[in-house]
N, C-alpha and C positions, 0 to 999 in steps of 0.2 A: 424774338428770333436769336438773340445773342446768348450763347452758352459759354461758359468759361473755356471749354475745350476748343471752341472756335477761335478764341483769343490767345492761342498758345504763344505766338510771337509778338503779341501786343505789349506795349509799354505798361508796366504795372508798378504799384507801390503797395507794400504791406506795411501798415503803420498802426499806431494806437492814437486815437483822437484825444487821449488824455495826456499825450506827450507834446510838449512845445516843439521839439525837434521834428516830430512826425507831422504836425500841423503846418509848420513852416516849409518843410520839404514838399508836402502836398501842394502848398501854395505856389512854389516855384514851378513845379511840374505842370500844374493846371494852367499857369500863365504861358507856358512854352509849348505844350503838347496838345494836339487835338485828340489823339487816340490814347487815352489813359484809363486803365482799369484800376480804381483805388479800392483797396481792401482794408477796411478799418476793422482790426481784429477784436475791437470791443463790440462790434455788431455782427461780424461774420466769423464763424468758426473755421479755422484753418486745420486741415486734416494732418494727421501724423506724417503721412506720405509727403504732403506739401512742405512741412517743416523740415523733413529730412532732405528733400530736394534743394530747398533754399540753403540749408547748412552745407550740403555737399558742394554746390556751385560757389559758395563763398569760402570753402575750405575751412570751416569752423565746426565746432560741436554745437548741438542744439542748445545746450546750457549757456553757450556764449551769447545767445539772444537775450538772456535774462539779466536785468540790472540787479545785481546781488544786493545792493543797499536797499532798494525799494522792496525787493522780495523779503529781505530780513526784517524790515519794519512790520510786515504783515504776517510773517510766519515764524514759528518757533523751531523749525527743524533745521538740522545741519544740511546744507546743500551739497556737502562732500559725498553724501550717500545716495544722491539721486542719479538714476540712470536716464537714458534717452526717453523712455516712455514717461517717466516721472516729469521730466522737463517739458514734454509736450502737454501734459496735464496742467502743469503750472502756467504755461503760456495761454492755454485755452480757458482755464478757470480764473486767472488773474491777468488779463491782457495788459493792464497798466504796467506790468514789469518788463515789457518789451523795451530793451535798452535803446536800440536805434532802428529806424525804418530800413526796409530792404527795397531797393529800386531795381527793376529789371527794364533795361532799355534794349529792345529787340532780344538778343540772346546774351546780353552782357548783364551780369549781376553785380550790384554794389550795396555795401553796407554803409549807410550815410550817417556819419558821426557829426557833421556840421552841415546845416541846410544849404549854405552857400556853395558847398562842394557840388551840388547838383548843377549849378550854373556852369562850372568847369566841364562837367560831363556833357551838357547839352550844347554848348557853344561849338566845340570842334565837330560834334556830330552833325549839326545842322549846316555848318559851312562845308564840311566834307561831302555831305549828301548833295548839296546844290552843285558843287564843282564836279563830282564824279558822275552824277546821274544826268548831266546835261548833254550827254553824247547823243 
């Protein structure tokens, strides 16, 4: 019964299961949230539109999702020549190059560089929700 469209404002994480930051961030979120849609990009292909939307909300370029060191280890091309479409192909064909997971909490987008940053995001949200919604 659940389609991704129905979960538009649901909490989500886009991550690579080959990344320790991604796996740790997922662990924090699963421990704290009941409603979490986890998208492991090594198993689920993310569309170009979704990558564009994520980049737009984070105010970054699609190429900024890619860990250039990891990418350079497996590829011989200069990344200076890649455009948006090329970066989407890189992310879809070599998901292990995803630098940091992206977490969406409601309508708030976050690029998680340190898994413990998720705790800081969750604590005020849960306290604030309890206090504000108890009317």
